[in-house]
N, C-alpha and C positions, 0 to 999 in steps of 0.2 A: 596499223597500230603496233603490232608486235615487233615489226622491223624497226620502227622508230624507237620503241622502248628499249630494244636491245642495243641501239646506238646511243643510249643515255638520255633520251628525251623523257620528260614526264608527260604522259599521254592520258587524255580523257576522251573516251569514245561515246558519242551521243547518237542514239538511234531513236527514230520515231516509234518503233515497235520493239521487237526483241532482236538482238544481234544475230545476223546470219539467217534470218527467217524469210527473206524475200527471194529474189531470183537465184541467189547462191544455194539456197536450200532446195529450190524447185528444179534445178537443172539436172542433167543426166550424168555429168561427171566424166565424159569422154575427154581425155587430156590430149587432144589432137584436133587441128582444124579439119573440118569436113570438106573433102576435095580441096586440099590446100593449093593445088595448082590453079585454082580459080581466084585466089586471093593475091593481093599485092604483098610485096616482100615485108613491109612493116608488120602486117598481121602475123605472117608465118614466123618472122624472126622473134617477136615477142612471145608468141604461143610456144614455140619450141624451147625458148630460153626458160619460160615458166615451167613447162612440163618436165624439163630436165632436173628441176629441183625437187620434184615430188618424192622420189625414193628416200632421200635424206629427210625431207620434211615429215613424211609419214612415220618414219622411225622415231624422229624427235618427238612428235606429238604423242605417239603411243608410250614412249618412255616417260614423258613428263606428265601425262594425264591419265594413262591407262585406257584411253579410248582409241580404238583401231579405226583409222579412216578407210580401211579396206582398199588401199592402193594395191593394184596388181597389174602386171603386164600380161594381158590376156590376148592381145592381137585383135585385128579388125579385118573382116572380109568385105570388100566392096563389090557389089553385084552390078552387072550391066544395067543400064548403059553408063559407060565412062570412057574417057579418052585414054587408051593405054599408052600411047606415045607421050602425051603430056604428063601422065602420072609417073611413068618410069623416068622421064627427064627430071621432074621435080625431085623424086626420091634420090636420084643420083646427085643432084646439086646439093641437097641437104644431108647427104650421107645416111639415108634412111633405107633399110632393107625392104625389098619389095619382090614379090613373085607373082607372075601371071599364071593362073592355074584354072583351066577350063573356063575361060572368059570371065574369070573373077580376079580381083587383085587382093593378094594376101599381104598384110602389113603386120608382121609379128611383133614389132616394137611398140605398137600403140597400147597405151595403158588407160586405166580408169581409176577413179576414186568414188566412193559412195557419198554423195553430197551431204545428206543429213548427218552422217557420222563424222565427216570432215568438219562440218560447221560446229558440231558438238565439241570436237577435240580442240578446234581453234578457240572457241569461246572459253573452254576450261583453261587453255594456255594463256589467255589474256590475264587471268588472275595470277598465274605463275610469273608472268612478265611484269606485273605491277601496274597494269593498265586499269584506270578507273572507268567503270561502266555507268552510263546514265541512259537507261532504257525507258521506253514509253515517254520520251521527251522530244517534242516536235519544235524545231526552230522555225521562226517566222522568215519569210523571204528577206534576203539581205537588202537593207535600206541605207547602209552607211555611205558616207561620201568617199570618193576616191582617195587614195594615199596609203594610209596604214590602218589596218583593222585592229581595233582594241578589244572588241567584244561582240557577241551575237546573242540576241534575245530569243527566248523560247515563248511559246504560246501562253505559258503561265506567268509571263512577265519577268522571269529570272534572266539575268544577264550573265553570260559565260565568257570570261576573259581569258586571253592566252597571248603568247608571243607569236604564235603561228597557227593558221587554220587550214584544214584540208577538207575539201568537199569530195566525198567518195560515196555519194548517195544513190548511185545507180540511176534508175529511170527517173528519180525525183531530183536529180542534180540541177537540171535546168530551171525548174520551178523554184528550187531553194535559192538560187542565185538572183531571182527576181529580175529587176532591170539591169543588173550587172551580168546577166547571161550573155549580153552583147551578141556576138556572131556564133555562139555555141549552137549546134544543130543536133538536138538529141530528143528522142521521144520514146515512150514505152511501146514495146512490141510483145504482145501476149504469146506465150507458148503453153499448149496443153499437152498433158502426158497421161498415159495409162500405166498401171502396175498390175502385172499378172503374177500368179504363183504356180510354179511347177516344181517337181523334185530337183534337188541339187544336181548339177552337171547335165541337166536337160539341154542346156546351151552353154558352151564354154568360152565363146569369143563374141566380140561385137560384130554386128552385121549392119551394113549401110546400103541403102538403095534409094536413089532419087529423093534426096532430102528427108529420108526417114531412116530411123535406126532402132535396133533392138540391143539392149544393154543387159547382160546377165549378171546378177549378183551371186555371191558365193553360197547363199542359202537357198537358191532356186527362184528368187524373185526376178522378174524380167521387166525392165522399163521399156515402154514403147512411145516414141515421140518423133517429132513434135510439130505443132503448128507454128506458124509465124503470122500473127494477126495484128493489124493496125487498128486498135479499138480503144485507144486512150488508156486510162487507168482502170479499165474494167477487168477485174480478176475472176469473173465468173467462168464456169465451165459450161459447155454446150453439148447437147446430145448429138448434134451433127458432127462435131469434131470427134467425139468418142466413137461414133460409127465409122468415120473415115480412118481413124487411127487403128481401130480394130481390124478393118478390112485389109489395110496394108500389112499389119502384123501377121494375120492369118495367111495372107498370100505368100509371105516369106517362110513362115513356120506354121504349117497347118495344124499341128498339135495344140496351138493356142486357141483353136475353135472350141475346145472342150475345157479350157483352163479358166478359172474364175478371174474376173477383173476385180481386184480388191481395193483399188483406189483410182481416182481420176482427179487431177489437180491442174492448176495453172500458175504461172509466174510471169512477171513483167521484166523483159530484158531491157537494158538501156541501149536502144537503137542509135546507131551513129553512122555517118557516111562511110561506106567501104569497110565497116567493122573496125575502124581504127580509133582507139581511145585517145582522150586528151589527158596527158600526164605532164603538167606544166604549171608555172606560176601564172596567176591571173594578171593580165596586162594593166589593170588599173589599181592593183594593190601590191605593196611590197611583200606582204606576208600571208597571202592567200594562195593556196595551191589546189589543183584539181587532179584527181585520179579516177576517171569515170569514162563511160561510153564504150565499154568492152564488148557490148552486144552479146554475141553467142559464146564468147570465150573468156568470160570474166574469171572463172575458176582456173582455167588453164593458164591464163596470163598473169594471175595474181602475184605469184612470188617475184617474177621478173619486174612487174609493174611497181611493186613495193620498193625494190632495189633502186629502180630508176627515179621514183619519187624522192626517196631519201637523198640520192645524189643531187637531184635538183634543189632540194631544200638546203643542203649543205653548201652548194656552190652558187646558189642564187639563180641558176638557169640550167636548161637542159644541155647535155653534151652535144656536140655537133652531129654525131652519128645517130642521135635520137630525135632529130628535128621533125620527123614525121609525126611525132606525138605532141607537137607544140600546139598552143592555142590557135584556133583557126584564124586565118587572115581576114582582113576587111572589117576589123572592129573599129 
């Protein structure tokens, strides 16, 4: 929305709840694909392009809103098991600094942002950018005929008209499109997290081991996560997940055994095949676009995804080099 507004569009942002309060708020904020050598190039390319914009974006948000997204390049240490040869080859290909140290992989360039602060800053910047917010407004599943979309009705019966429409509803995107979801293959994937409190600098860098991570914040809070659960739109938390996350956290950092868990929450990621999002014009509508399905890396990919979406809207189609993000075939 901000990128479109900065390009001269008059933008209205409609959210079924409050802007930025779903998976974007719930995530950990690691601005790097976890074990990227296991992912296809389209995931890594978009994630790295997005992550590279965060230093300037964080400065811009702080200057314009007074809210610090707490972007910082703290580095990440990957513990065994991992494939050192594959890791070093990937880092060489992508120009990423890497050091093997006592059977761990140290990546000093990996950065993070604090999701809730980032979402607060982005929401405040919407007003600066002239974006109109319609929160707590739920649209009905799309029922229009193919061709050109002129309006979209909400559950209160109001019709929202526009020259162009963008579905960027995360895990709810497929259901929002209704019968026009066609071959879109997306579903919610729950992730549960724990939040600990320790003194500042008790942990100064990210730690990753076997699909689990610890994320230190500058004030001493440590985020531990995360689960990946196929449970539909169930956002509840479970004692079993809390116990599993705590056990993994303590195994890596034993001092957490005596630290209080001050919060346990969950979010719903927009799961998609191979973690590759859809950023494209809908095949049945001239003026309907999608930017969704980023799975675990929505925050990381967001700036680059927005640029690609705007390019698609201005030119009417994706550039050839971005064909991996096109609407899935067989519609």
